[in-house]
BAFI-647782 format. One record per residue (C-alpha): residue in three letters; x, y, z. Coordinates in Angstrom, 2 decimals, padded with zeros to 5 digits. Example, Ala and Ser with C-alpha at 12.3 -4.5 7.8 and 13.67 -1.06 7.14 Angstrom:
% residues 2
<semar><residuo>ala</residuo><xx>012.30</xx><yy>-004.50</yy><zz>007.80</zz></semar>
<semar><residuo>ser</residuo><xx>013.67</xx><yy>-001.06</yy><zz>007.14</zz></semar>
END
This chain:
% residues 93
<semar><residuo>met</residuo><xx>-000.34</xx><yy>-017.08</yy><zz>009.70</zz></semar>
<semar><residuo>phe</residuo><xx>002.23</xx><yy>-015.08</yy><zz>011.69</zz></semar>
<semar><residuo>his</residuo><xx>005.15</xx><yy>-016.55</yy><zz>013.34</zz></semar>
<semar><residuo>ala</residuo><xx>007.02</xx><yy>-014.83</yy><zz>016.13</zz></semar>
<semar><residuo>his</residuo><xx>010.88</xx><yy>-015.12</yy><zz>016.10</zz></semar>
<semar><residuo>val</residuo><xx>012.65</xx><yy>-014.25</yy><zz>019.34</zz></semar>
<semar><residuo>arg</residuo><xx>016.05</xx><yy>-012.66</yy><zz>018.85</zz></semar>
<semar><residuo>pro</residuo><xx>018.37</xx><yy>-010.74</yy><zz>021.22</zz></semar>
<semar><residuo>val</residuo><xx>018.89</xx><yy>-007.05</yy><zz>020.67</zz></semar>
<semar><residuo>arg</residuo><xx>022.42</xx><yy>-007.51</yy><zz>019.37</zz></semar>
<semar><residuo>glu</residuo><xx>020.94</xx><yy>-009.17</yy><zz>016.25</zz></semar>
<semar><residuo>leu</residuo><xx>019.59</xx><yy>-005.77</yy><zz>015.17</zz></semar>
<semar><residuo>arg</residuo><xx>023.22</xx><yy>-004.67</yy><zz>014.71</zz></semar>
<semar><residuo>asn</residuo><xx>024.90</xx><yy>-007.92</yy><zz>013.81</zz></semar>
<semar><residuo>asn</residuo><xx>022.30</xx><yy>-009.64</yy><zz>011.71</zz></semar>
<semar><residuo>tyr</residuo><xx>019.82</xx><yy>-007.04</yy><zz>010.43</zz></semar>
<semar><residuo>pro</residuo><xx>019.45</xx><yy>-008.49</yy><zz>006.88</zz></semar>
<semar><residuo>glu</residuo><xx>018.14</xx><yy>-011.77</yy><zz>008.29</zz></semar>
<semar><residuo>leu</residuo><xx>015.67</xx><yy>-009.93</yy><zz>010.48</zz></semar>
<semar><residuo>ala</residuo><xx>014.49</xx><yy>-007.77</yy><zz>007.56</zz></semar>
<semar><residuo>asp</residuo><xx>013.86</xx><yy>-010.96</yy><zz>005.62</zz></semar>
<semar><residuo>ile</residuo><xx>011.77</xx><yy>-012.44</yy><zz>008.42</zz></semar>
<semar><residuo>val</residuo><xx>009.69</xx><yy>-009.21</yy><zz>008.55</zz></semar>
<semar><residuo>lys</residuo><xx>009.23</xx><yy>-009.27</yy><zz>004.77</zz></semar>
<semar><residuo>gln</residuo><xx>007.66</xx><yy>-012.59</yy><zz>005.15</zz></semar>
<semar><residuo>arg</residuo><xx>005.07</xx><yy>-010.83</yy><zz>007.38</zz></semar>
<semar><residuo>asp</residuo><xx>006.43</xx><yy>-012.50</yy><zz>010.45</zz></semar>
<semar><residuo>his</residuo><xx>007.22</xx><yy>-010.71</yy><zz>013.66</zz></semar>
<semar><residuo>val</residuo><xx>010.51</xx><yy>-010.54</yy><zz>015.52</zz></semar>
<semar><residuo>ile</residuo><xx>010.41</xx><yy>-010.13</yy><zz>019.30</zz></semar>
<semar><residuo>ile</residuo><xx>013.57</xx><yy>-008.31</yy><zz>020.41</zz></semar>
<semar><residuo>thr</residuo><xx>014.83</xx><yy>-009.31</yy><zz>023.85</zz></semar>
<semar><residuo>asn</residuo><xx>017.40</xx><yy>-007.58</yy><zz>026.11</zz></semar>
<semar><residuo>asn</residuo><xx>018.92</xx><yy>-009.65</yy><zz>028.88</zz></semar>
<semar><residuo>gly</residuo><xx>016.30</xx><yy>-012.30</yy><zz>028.27</zz></semar>
<semar><residuo>lys</residuo><xx>013.32</xx><yy>-010.00</yy><zz>028.63</zz></semar>
<semar><residuo>ser</residuo><xx>011.01</xx><yy>-008.97</yy><zz>025.77</zz></semar>
<semar><residuo>glu</residuo><xx>011.67</xx><yy>-005.41</yy><zz>024.96</zz></semar>
<semar><residuo>ala</residuo><xx>010.31</xx><yy>-004.62</yy><zz>021.47</zz></semar>
<semar><residuo>val</residuo><xx>008.63</xx><yy>-006.07</yy><zz>018.41</zz></semar>
<semar><residuo>leu</residuo><xx>009.89</xx><yy>-005.69</yy><zz>014.86</zz></semar>
<semar><residuo>ile</residuo><xx>007.11</xx><yy>-005.65</yy><zz>012.29</zz></semar>
<semar><residuo>gly</residuo><xx>006.85</xx><yy>-004.51</yy><zz>008.72</zz></semar>
<semar><residuo>phe</residuo><xx>005.69</xx><yy>-001.00</yy><zz>008.00</zz></semar>
<semar><residuo>asp</residuo><xx>002.45</xx><yy>-002.15</yy><zz>006.29</zz></semar>
<semar><residuo>glu</residuo><xx>001.56</xx><yy>-004.21</yy><zz>009.33</zz></semar>
<semar><residuo>phe</residuo><xx>002.29</xx><yy>-001.25</yy><zz>011.54</zz></semar>
<semar><residuo>arg</residuo><xx>000.14</xx><yy>001.03</yy><zz>009.32</zz></semar>
<semar><residuo>lys</residuo><xx>-002.74</xx><yy>-001.50</yy><zz>009.60</zz></semar>
<semar><residuo>tyr</residuo><xx>-002.34</xx><yy>-001.68</yy><zz>013.40</zz></semar>
<semar><residuo>glu</residuo><xx>-002.34</xx><yy>002.13</yy><zz>013.70</zz></semar>
<semar><residuo>glu</residuo><xx>-005.48</xx><yy>002.24</yy><zz>011.61</zz></semar>
<semar><residuo>phe</residuo><xx>-007.15</xx><yy>-000.40</yy><zz>013.71</zz></semar>
<semar><residuo>leu</residuo><xx>-006.35</xx><yy>001.60</yy><zz>016.90</zz></semar>
<semar><residuo>his</residuo><xx>-007.70</xx><yy>004.72</yy><zz>015.32</zz></semar>
<semar><residuo>tyr</residuo><xx>-011.02</xx><yy>003.03</yy><zz>014.41</zz></semar>
<semar><residuo>arg</residuo><xx>-011.21</xx><yy>001.39</yy><zz>017.85</zz></semar>
<semar><residuo>tyr</residuo><xx>-010.74</xx><yy>004.84</yy><zz>019.44</zz></semar>
<semar><residuo>ile</residuo><xx>-013.46</xx><yy>006.33</yy><zz>017.28</zz></semar>
<semar><residuo>asp</residuo><xx>-015.80</xx><yy>003.47</yy><zz>018.23</zz></semar>
<semar><residuo>glu</residuo><xx>-015.20</xx><yy>004.00</yy><zz>021.89</zz></semar>
<semar><residuo>lys</residuo><xx>-015.85</xx><yy>007.71</yy><zz>021.61</zz></semar>
<semar><residuo>leu</residuo><xx>-019.06</xx><yy>007.15</yy><zz>019.65</zz></semar>
<semar><residuo>ala</residuo><xx>-020.29</xx><yy>004.64</yy><zz>022.30</zz></semar>
<semar><residuo>glu</residuo><xx>-019.55</xx><yy>007.18</yy><zz>024.98</zz></semar>
<semar><residuo>ala</residuo><xx>-021.47</xx><yy>009.87</yy><zz>023.00</zz></semar>
<semar><residuo>glu</residuo><xx>-024.44</xx><yy>007.52</yy><zz>022.50</zz></semar>
<semar><residuo>lys</residuo><xx>-024.47</xx><yy>006.81</yy><zz>026.21</zz></semar>
<semar><residuo>glu</residuo><xx>-024.41</xx><yy>010.47</yy><zz>027.07</zz></semar>
<semar><residuo>ala</residuo><xx>-027.12</xx><yy>011.28</yy><zz>024.42</zz></semar>
<semar><residuo>ala</residuo><xx>-029.45</xx><yy>008.70</yy><zz>026.06</zz></semar>
<semar><residuo>asp</residuo><xx>-029.09</xx><yy>010.26</yy><zz>029.40</zz></semar>
<semar><residuo>pro</residuo><xx>-032.13</xx><yy>012.45</yy><zz>030.07</zz></semar>
<semar><residuo>asn</residuo><xx>-029.96</xx><yy>014.88</yy><zz>032.11</zz></semar>
<semar><residuo>thr</residuo><xx>-027.68</xx><yy>015.61</yy><zz>029.14</zz></semar>
<semar><residuo>lys</residuo><xx>-027.70</xx><yy>019.36</yy><zz>028.23</zz></semar>
<semar><residuo>trp</residuo><xx>-028.02</xx><yy>019.98</yy><zz>024.52</zz></semar>
<semar><residuo>tyr</residuo><xx>-026.54</xx><yy>023.02</yy><zz>022.86</zz></semar>
<semar><residuo>thr</residuo><xx>-027.54</xx><yy>024.74</yy><zz>019.64</zz></semar>
<semar><residuo>his</residuo><xx>-024.89</xx><yy>025.03</yy><zz>016.90</zz></semar>
<semar><residuo>glu</residuo><xx>-024.84</xx><yy>028.77</yy><zz>017.64</zz></semar>
<semar><residuo>glu</residuo><xx>-023.87</xx><yy>028.18</yy><zz>021.25</zz></semar>
<semar><residuo>val</residuo><xx>-021.22</xx><yy>025.74</yy><zz>020.25</zz></semar>
<semar><residuo>phe</residuo><xx>-019.64</xx><yy>028.11</yy><zz>017.69</zz></semar>
<semar><residuo>ala</residuo><xx>-019.90</xx><yy>030.99</yy><zz>020.06</zz></semar>
<semar><residuo>glu</residuo><xx>-017.95</xx><yy>029.01</yy><zz>022.68</zz></semar>
<semar><residuo>leu</residuo><xx>-015.39</xx><yy>027.95</yy><zz>020.16</zz></semar>
<semar><residuo>lys</residuo><xx>-014.88</xx><yy>031.52</yy><zz>019.00</zz></semar>
<semar><residuo>glu</residuo><xx>-014.45</xx><yy>032.79</yy><zz>022.54</zz></semar>
<semar><residuo>lys</residuo><xx>-012.07</xx><yy>029.87</yy><zz>023.48</zz></semar>
<semar><residuo>tyr</residuo><xx>-009.93</xx><yy>029.86</yy><zz>020.44</zz></semar>
<semar><residuo>gly</residuo><xx>-010.52</xx><yy>033.36</yy><zz>018.87</zz></semar>
<semar><residuo>val</residuo><xx>-011.67</xx><yy>031.84</yy><zz>015.59</zz></semar>
END
């Protein structure tokens, strides 16, 4: 289970080894500046997993949009020749 530790921004400079140890335990550190939350310090593996999650969520959203558009009877369909001709014209490929 994750625990969030709240620390002021000056601790990044003054006490980084302790913050690094917290992150290594898979906990998060919320960095504050003048009492307001400003950033979150997480381990690189956690960041990588989060980025991957966002990527898959984005793909899922785009697939849902495509399925909705494909189900619309007014959707215009193109042959692959038309698609590649447009790409060639647009990008000179």
